C-alpha angles and dihedrals in degrees: 000000000000092000091050092049091049090052092049092050090051092049091048091050092049092050091049091052091047092050091050091052092047088051089054090051090050090053090050090051091055096042103054138045093188108103094204092054090046094050091047090053092048091051092048092050093044089055087062090056105036145018095261098193084126112034134141143182115189130184126205113233104196098182090058095033089232143126113231118208102215095170122018124168116184122179088349095305123116107232126208118265115271143171133217136182117268115270118183090210093064122094100241092055090047091053091049094045095049095036086212133114116252123214121180112177100183142006090030100179094045093048093048091050089053086058090052094253132138104232119209099193143082116291092243128056137052138279137205123185133169135190116228114219129207115192089346092305123110112239105156142021132209124195141173129193132196128197087218116084116236092013087127125051140188091279090066093063093068 
């Protein structure tokens, strides 16, 4: 009973910290119109929540039929912004098409292949990605990956 109570207290504390950080991100969203400042704030706040060695924010650019990588962290390094043509077998397009969060807690590559996707990550680990909607239309995705299986749980999809 004591072990279970300790676990519940830890989970509650973690959720409280996550909600506080999400509140900070919400304040940043309402306080700036500059996308670069906004993305920098989101990355800074996400670092407080997760190991963001693998983190990404992509925007859909319909006129150019492209996905723009506004924030991309790979192996802990912030990469320069880039664009690429749409590809329905890539994860950001999948998130936008389904309009649903995606959580894969283990066997990432195998699970993504089952969904018809082309994974670009290590075989082990876990993944959580969400589409961001504006007026019911997907315009952006945000995802985080961890090399540790089960490091992310269903609470991270929200």
